[in-house]
Steps between C-alpha positions, in 0.01 A plus 500: 500500500374280787768278672464131438468434874193727507351327198542150655347612824204665329465257210136425578416869468677569176362483151668262257580800274694661782703188566569462128610867469742455797654180355542656157680797654725269690582295187596812310751587776661155486865489397528339159779257612296378790189463279703291269623277786141456628376422150773230456419366843133464409588339171722236677224426750236456240725283285582277796142425578387139439178609329699717243762237432237227439229704317429466131421871459550807714322830456680822612414863473753731326615756742520870430584820678614420857336155538704199599692422189384188307705527179774265610258262648308481175824441303590202733153364479519512115837327507349234715227444244220634725 
């Protein structure tokens, strides 16, 4: 696996598929407790946004696999009537 530093330095020369493959591998290695903390942090930041709080409707993808978790965010948005 190519180190991130090398990826960043050579970003212009890499194919998108190579970058995606690297990121997917890194996400798989992520500690589940840390991932949950990051998911909650993302959720709090999204919910604190003016645009979210004052919107009529919010669309959000449903996460799967190792993506940033959106399930709690979706629950909060539904509770808010979004």
